[in-house]
C-alpha positions as CSV (number, residue, x, y, z in Angstrom):
1,M,-7.8,29.5,15.4
2,G,-6.0,26.2,14.9
3,S,-3.8,24.5,17.4
4,K,-0.1,25.2,17.3
5,Y,0.4,21.4,17.5
6,T,-0.5,20.0,14.1
7,K,-0.5,16.2,13.7
8,R,1.3,14.8,10.7
9,Y,0.2,11.5,9.2
10,S,2.3,9.3,6.9
11,E,1.2,8.7,3.4
12,E,0.7,5.0,4.2
13,Y,-1.7,5.9,7.1
14,K,-3.6,8.2,4.8
15,R,-3.9,5.5,2.1
16,D,-5.1,3.0,4.7
17,A,-7.7,5.4,6.0
18,I,-9.0,6.2,2.5
19,E,-9.2,2.5,1.7
20,L,-11.1,1.9,5.0
21,V,-13.7,4.6,3.9
22,R,-14.1,3.1,0.5
23,S,-14.3,-0.5,1.5
24,S,-16.3,-0.3,4.7
25,G,-19.4,1.4,3.4
26,R,-19.4,3.7,6.4
27,T,-19.4,7.4,6.3
28,V,-16.2,9.5,6.5
29,T,-17.3,10.9,9.8
30,E,-17.8,7.4,11.3
31,V,-14.4,6.2,10.1
32,A,-12.7,9.4,11.3
33,R,-14.2,9.1,14.7
34,E,-13.1,5.5,14.9
35,L,-9.5,6.4,13.9
36,G,-9.4,9.5,16.2
37,I,-8.8,11.9,13.4
38,S,-10.6,15.0,12.1
39,S,-13.4,14.1,9.7
40,E,-12.5,17.2,7.6
41,S,-8.9,15.9,7.2
42,L,-10.1,12.4,6.2
43,R,-12.7,13.9,3.8
44,S,-10.0,16.0,2.2
45,W,-7.7,13.0,1.8
46,V,-10.5,11.0,0.1
47,K,-11.4,13.9,-2.2
48,K,-7.7,14.3,-3.2
49,A,-7.3,10.6,-3.8
50,S,-10.5,10.5,-6.0
51,A,-9.4,13.5,-8.0
52,A,-5.9,11.9,-8.6
53,Q,-7.6,8.6,-9.6
54,D,-10.0,10.4,-12.0
55,S,-7.3,12.4,-13.6
56,G,-5.5,9.2,-14.6
57,S,-2.4,9.9,-12.5
58,G,-3.5,7.4,-9.8
59,P,-2.0,7.1,-6.5
60,A,1.7,6.3,-6.3
61,G,2.6,2.7,-6.4
62,R,1.3,-0.4,-8.1
63,A,-2.3,0.9,-8.6
64,G,-0.9,3.4,-11.1
65,Q,1.0,0.9,-13.2
66,S,-0.2,0.0,-16.7
67,G,-0.9,-3.6,-17.7
68,A,2.4,-4.0,-19.4
69,D,4.3,-2.7,-16.4
70,R,2.5,-5.1,-14.1
71,D,3.2,-8.0,-16.5
72,E,6.9,-7.1,-16.5
73,E,7.0,-6.8,-12.7
74,L,5.2,-10.2,-12.4
75,K,7.8,-11.7,-14.8
76,R,10.7,-10.3,-12.8
77,L,9.2,-11.5,-9.5
78,R,8.7,-15.0,-10.9
79,K,12.3,-15.2,-12.0
80,L,13.5,-14.0,-8.6
81,T,11.3,-16.6,-6.9
82,A,12.8,-19.4,-9.0
83,E,16.3,-18.2,-8.3
84,Q,15.6,-18.1,-4.5
85,A,14.1,-21.6,-4.7
86,K,17.3,-22.9,-6.3
87,T,19.4,-21.1,-3.6
88,I,17.3,-22.7,-0.9
89,E,17.8,-26.2,-2.4
90,I,21.6,-25.7,-2.5
91,L,21.6,-24.5,1.1
92,K,19.5,-27.5,2.2
93,K,22.0,-29.9,0.5
94,A,25.0,-28.0,2.1
95,T,23.4,-28.2,5.5
96,A,22.8,-31.9,5.2
97,F,26.4,-32.4,4.1
98,F,27.9,-30.5,7.0
99,V,25.6,-32.1,9.6
100,K,27.1,-35.6,8.8
């Protein structure tokens, strides 16, 4: 019988745990023991993530974007960075003016 107190883990925590398994070269059991979670839970998360990736749906977020989507996002972020740089320059000039 299971415990009446079931732990709930955030999606971010699950993604980080899965990434740790994939990048560390250690077994699921070792990683689960280190994190203090059930090895069966972690194994299930890794299996689901692999199935989602294999089916082409990919995990939610940037990893699931197509090349065109990433290029568009990069373009948008570069434009935003340029606008913020201009704003910073204006604020620096205004600060220098008011300090006098």
